[in-house]
C-alpha positions in Angstrom: 0.1 -0.1 0.0 1.6 3.5 -1.1 1.5 6.1 1.0 -1.0 9.2 0.6 0.0 11.7 -1.4 -0.5 15.2 0.0 0.5 18.8 -0.9 2.0 21.9 0.9 2.0 25.5 -0.7 5.2 27.4 -0.4 5.2 31.1 0.1 6.3 32.0 -3.2 3.2 29.7 -4.7 4.5 26.0 -5.4 3.3 23.0 -4.3 5.5 20.4 -2.8 4.3 17.0 -3.0 4.7 14.5 0.9 3.4 11.9 2.7 3.6 10.8 6.4 4.1 7.2 7.6 3.6 6.0 11.3 2.7 7.7 14.3 5.1 9.3 16.7 7.7 12.0 17.2 8.3 13.6 14.0 11.3 12.8 11.9 11.3 15.0 8.7 13.4 13.5 5.9 13.6 15.4 2.6 14.6 14.6 -0.7 18.5 14.7 -1.6 18.2 16.1 -5.0 16.4 16.9 -8.2 15.7 13.2 -8.8 13.9 12.4 -6.1 10.4 10.8 -6.6 8.3 9.8 -3.6 6.2 7.7 -5.3 8.3 5.8 -7.6 10.9 5.1 -4.8 8.4 3.7 -2.6 8.2 1.1 -5.5 11.9 -0.3 -4.4 11.7 -2.9 -2.1 15.0 -1.6 -0.4 14.0 2.1 -0.2 10.4 1.0 1.0 12.0 -1.3 3.8 13.9 1.4 5.2 11.6 4.3 5.5 9.3 1.6 6.8 11.8 0.9 9.6 12.7 4.6 10.0 8.7 5.2 10.5 8.9 2.2 13.6 7.6 4.3 16.6 7.7 7.7 15.3 6.2 9.9 12.0 8.5 9.7 9.0 7.7 13.0 6.8 9.2 12.5 3.3 9.1 15.1 0.7 10.0 16.2 -3.1 11.7 19.3 -3.4 10.8 21.9 -6.1 11.7 21.3 -9.5 11.6 17.5 -8.5 9.3 14.1 -8.3 5.5 15.1 -7.6 6.2 18.7 -6.3 5.9 22.1 -8.9 8.7 22.9 -11.3 10.8 25.6 -10.5 11.9 28.2 -12.8 14.5 30.2 -10.4 18.0 28.9 -9.7 17.9 26.3 -6.3 19.3 28.2 -3.5 19.6 27.7 0.4 16.6 29.9 0.6 14.2 28.1 -1.9 14.7 24.8 0.1 13.7 26.7 3.2 10.6 27.2 1.7 10.0 24.1 0.9 11.0 22.4 4.0 8.7 25.6 6.1 5.7 24.7 3.6 5.8 20.6 4.2 6.1 21.5 8.7 3.4 24.0 8.2 1.3 22.1 6.9 1.4 19.3 9.2 1.9 21.8 12.1 5.1 20.3 13.6 6.3 23.4 16.0 9.6 21.3 16.6 11.4 18.3 14.8 13.8 16.1 13.8 15.5 16.5 10.6 17.5 13.8 8.5 19.9 15.1 5.1 21.7 12.8 2.7 23.8 13.7 0.2 23.0 17.4 -1.6 20.9 18.4 1.0 23.2 18.4 3.8 23.8 22.5 3.4 20.2 23.3 3.6 19.3 21.3 6.7 22.8 22.4 8.2 21.6 26.1 7.3 18.1 25.5 8.4 18.8 24.3 11.6 21.4 26.9 12.5 18.9 29.6 11.6 15.9 28.0 13.5 17.2 26.2 16.6 13.7 26.8 18.0 12.1 23.8 15.5 15.0 21.4 15.1 15.8 19.4 18.0 18.0 16.8 16.3 19.8 16.8 13.1 21.1 13.8 11.3 23.7 14.3 8.5 24.5 11.0 6.6 27.4 10.8 4.0 27.0 14.9 3.1 28.7 18.0 3.7 28.3 21.8 4.3 29.8 22.7 0.9 28.4 20.7 -2.0 31.0 22.4 -4.4 33.7 20.0 -2.2 32.5 17.1 -4.6 32.7 19.0 -8.1 36.5 19.1 -7.9 37.3 15.7 -8.2 38.3 13.8 -11.5 35.4 11.2 -11.2 33.1 13.7 -10.9 34.6 15.8 -14.3 35.1 12.0 -16.1 31.1 11.5 -14.6 30.6 15.2 -16.5 31.7 14.1 -19.9 30.0 10.8 -19.6 26.6 12.9 -19.2 27.1 14.4 -22.7 27.9 11.4 -24.3 25.5 8.9 -23.4 22.6 9.6 -21.2 21.7 6.0 -20.6 24.9 4.7 -19.4 25.4 8.0 -17.1 22.5 6.8 -15.7 23.7 3.1 -14.8 27.0 4.2 -13.5 26.0 7.0 -11.2 23.2 4.5 -9.9 25.9 1.6 -9.2 28.4 4.3 -8.0 25.6 5.4 -5.3 24.8 2.0 -4.6 27.3 -0.4 -5.1 28.3 -2.3 -8.4 26.6 -5.4 -6.6 23.3 -3.4 -5.9 21.3 -5.6 -8.6 17.3 -4.2 -8.7 18.4 -1.0 -6.4 20.8 0.0 -8.7 18.5 -0.6 -11.8 16.0 1.3 -10.1 17.5 4.2 -9.3 18.8 4.5 -12.8 15.3 4.1 -14.1 14.0 6.7 -11.9 16.7 9.2 -12.8 15.5 8.5 -16.6 12.2 8.9 -16.0 12.5 12.2 -13.8 14.8 14.0 -15.8 16.7 15.2 -18.8 20.2 15.3 -19.7 19.6 19.3 -19.8 17.7 19.1 -16.5 20.4 17.1 -14.9 23.1 19.3 -16.1 21.2 22.4 -14.6 19.9 20.9 -11.7 23.5 19.7 -10.3 25.1 22.7 -11.1 22.4 24.5 -9.0 23.1 22.1 -5.8 26.7 22.4 -6.3 26.9 25.9 -5.3 24.6 25.1 -2.2 27.2 26.3 0.5 26.3 26.5 4.9 29.9 26.6 5.7 29.3 29.7 7.3 26.3 28.5 9.6 28.0 25.7 11.0 28.9 27.2 14.4 25.5 28.3 15.1 23.8 24.9 14.8 22.3 24.3 18.2 20.4 21.0 17.2 22.3 17.7 19.0 23.9 16.5 15.9 25.0 12.9 14.5 27.4 13.1 11.6 27.1 9.3 10.0 29.7 9.1 7.6 31.4 6.2 5.7 34.8 5.1 6.0 36.0 5.6 2.5 35.9 7.5 -0.2 33.7 6.6 -3.1 34.9 5.8 -6.6 33.8 9.5 -7.5 36.1 10.8 -4.7 32.4 11.6 -2.8 32.2 12.7 1.0 34.7 10.4 3.2 35.6 10.0 6.5 37.9 13.0 6.5 34.9 14.9 5.6 32.7 13.7 7.9 35.3 14.3 10.8 36.1 18.0 9.8 32.3 18.2 9.8 31.7 16.9 13.4 34.2 18.7 14.3 32.7 22.2 13.1 29.7 21.5 14.5 29.3 22.4 18.6 28.8 18.8 20.0 28.4 17.0 17.0 28.9 13.1 17.3 30.5 11.0 14.7 29.8 7.5 13.5 31.8 6.2 10.9 30.6 3.3 8.7 31.3 0.4 6.6 31.8 0.7 3.0 32.3 3.5 0.5 28.8 4.1 -1.5 27.1 7.2 -1.0 23.2 6.3 -0.9 21.5 3.6 2.2 21.5 0.2 0.7 19.7 -2.5 1.9 22.8 -3.8 4.1 22.7 -0.7 5.7 19.0 -0.9 7.2 19.6 -2.5 10.5 23.1 -0.5 11.5 21.6 2.7 10.3 18.1 2.3 11.8 19.9 1.0 15.3 22.1 4.0 15.3 19.3 6.5 14.3 17.1 5.0 17.3 20.0 5.3 19.7 20.3 9.0 19.2 16.9 9.9 19.0 16.1 7.9 22.1 13.9 4.7 22.2 10.1 5.7 20.4 7.2 6.1 23.0 5.1 2.9 23.5 2.1 3.4 21.0 -0.7 1.4 20.8 -0.9 -0.7 17.5 -3.9 -1.0 15.5 -4.5 -4.9 15.4 -7.3 -6.4 13.2 -10.0 -8.7 15.5 -11.7 -10.9 13.9 -10.1 -12.6 10.2 -6.7 -11.9 10.2 -3.6 -13.5 8.2 -0.6 -14.4 10.7 2.8 -14.9 9.4 4.8 -17.1 11.8 8.4 -17.4 11.1 11.8 -18.0 12.9 15.6 -18.9 11.8 15.9 -22.4 10.4 18.5 -24.2 12.5 19.9 -21.8 15.0 21.1 -24.0 17.3 23.3 -25.0 14.7 24.2 -21.9 13.4 24.9 -20.4 16.7 27.3 -23.6 17.4 29.1 -23.0 14.0 29.3 -19.1 14.5 29.5 -18.5 18.0 27.1 -17.0 20.5 28.2 -13.6 19.6 28.0 -13.5 15.7 25.4 -15.2 16.0 23.5 -12.9 18.1 24.9 -10.0 16.1 23.4 -11.4 12.7 20.2 -12.1 14.4 19.6 -8.6 15.7 20.1 -7.1 12.0 18.0 -9.7 10.6 15.2 -9.1 13.3 15.1 -5.5 12.0 15.3 -6.1 8.4 12.3 -8.6 8.7 10.1 -6.0 10.8 10.5 -3.4 8.2 9.9 -6.0 5.4 6.8 -6.6 7.3 5.7 -2.7 7.5 7.0 -2.4 4.4 4.2 -4.7 3.1 1.4 -3.0 5.3 2.0 -5.7 8.2 2.2 -5.1 12.0 4.7 -6.7 14.1 3.5 -8.3 17.3 5.7 -6.8 19.9 6.3 -9.6 22.6 4.7 -12.1 20.6 8.2 -13.9 19.7 9.6 -17.5 20.5 13.1 -17.7 21.1 14.3 -16.2 17.7 10.8 -15.7 16.0 8.7 -13.3 14.7 4.8 -12.6 14.6 3.0 -10.4 12.2 -0.6 -10.0 11.1 -2.0 -8.5 7.8 -5.5 -7.7 6.7 -4.6 -9.0 3.4 -3.5 -12.3 2.2 -1.8 -10.7 -1.0 0.4 -8.6 1.5 1.3 -11.6 3.8 2.4 -13.7 0.9 4.6 -10.5 -0.2 6.1 -10.1 3.0 6.6 -13.8 3.3 8.4 -14.3 -0.1 10.5 -11.1 1.0 11.4 -12.2 4.6 12.4 -15.9 3.0 14.8 -13.8 0.6 16.3 -11.4 3.6 17.2 -14.7 5.3 19.0 -16.7 2.4 20.7 -13.7 1.4 22.1 -13.0 5.2 23.0 -16.7 5.5 19.8 -17.1 7.6 17.4 -19.4 6.2 13.9 -19.0 7.3 10.9 -21.5 8.0 7.9 -19.5 7.5 3.9 -19.9 8.1 0.9 -18.3 7.3 -2.4 -18.8 8.4 -6.3 -16.9 8.2 -8.3 -17.2 11.2 -10.1 -15.4 13.8 -7.7 -13.8 16.6 -8.8 -11.8 19.6 -7.1 -8.2 20.3 -5.8 -7.9 23.8 -3.7 -4.7 23.5 -0.9 -4.5 21.2 -1.5 -8.3 21.1 -3.3 -11.1 19.3 -4.7 -14.5 20.6 -6.5 -17.7 19.4 -6.4 -20.7 17.6 -5.4 -19.2 14.4 -2.3 -18.0 15.7 -1.7 -21.6 17.2 -1.8 -23.0 13.7 0.2 -20.6 12.2 3.0 -21.0 14.4 2.6 -24.8 14.1 3.5 -24.5 10.5 6.4 -22.3 11.0 7.9 -25.1 13.7 7.3 -28.3 11.2 8.0 -27.3 7.6 8.0 -29.9 5.0 10.8 -31.9 3.9 12.6 -29.7 1.1 9.9 -26.9 1.5 10.8 -23.1 3.1 7.4 -22.4 4.1 4.0 -23.3 4.2 0.8 -21.6 3.8 -2.6 -22.0 5.2 -5.7 -20.3 4.1 -8.9 -21.4 5.8 -12.6 -19.8 6.7 -13.1 -18.3 9.4 -15.2 -20.3 11.3 -13.8 -23.9 12.8 -16.7 -25.8 11.0 -16.0 -24.5 7.2 -12.1 -24.7 8.0 -12.8 -28.2 8.7 -14.6 -28.3 5.0 -12.4 -26.1 2.8 -9.0 -25.4 4.3 -6.1 -25.8 1.9 -2.5 -26.2 2.5 -0.1 -24.6 -0.5 3.9 -25.3 0.0 6.3 -23.3 -1.9 9.6 -24.4 -2.9 12.7 -21.8 -2.9 15.2 -24.5 -4.8 
């Protein structure tokens, strides 16, 4: 289910497209450049999982800046003040008096300057692989070579930029990013927009930032000489009381492998989200149970500490996949290394199960999964009933050579006996 797109009007009359997912303290995450498209990026599983994980326990606000995605085109050159108008329009429309601000890549300078000039509104500032001066990226030989490639072959340029941003083994994530670039801009628009973004500079604003700040930086520079650990160290040193976190890798974008560590770091920095009443269905629901197969053997092979670290990362990824497919993970309803979730749609439950299966295989932690449809009883943030027990049994006893088993039954016990069906799906 895609988020509901809404519009906010800027003081200079432009319409800015945005959406909000989750419930709780607000975290505003603006687009990082003119290639943004909040509707198209939601269709990318890795992006959807990351945003869904960010929204657990809080409200995530995502929007397209002027001249990008679903927002109005901008005829004036992009500036810090123009970026402020877009941000103000969205937070004012949502009546946000105070919020956390997350900036990626080219949106670093506007985020830094906005936080410095609006200390009463920005409570925390998170800067991911960015700098105070975008012009620092332009001077690298790699970027000059990319500019020449854009003029010579637009399609090849988008593919190279995508895999530089996501890594050469990114697969579908890289291809989706490249396709989104081609769908949202022409070579001429790309040349103009990047030229405008490169001029954004907030280096004189750094010492005025009062918000608690977390600088997240890759440990090494990317193939085009983008922001390195040295740039991150300098940024953290220039902002009063900023914290610096060095991450593995060299790509600039947040990839699927970053989800668990990044979400954990952001959650720790922002503080544990307050407990909220989860909206769980009463009556008929689709229940998904899953756990790690042969966990005892894996623990023996990897060691307790290493297994526990992989298990925590997997738990975060699985919950993001579940929420990304419109499911609700049940807190506290966990047996060992298991996860339980409920859905209102069988299609969503199957999509989540398939994605969770793939995540487990990618991480080297194959999963047992069981899905069952039936009546549940809601008690607070939990669900109970025979349907829950059936899903757990199928999770615990997968067929030989099968990775997960799906049971869809009629809601009533009598109809369940008459019409239940089992579908085993092979992953070989």
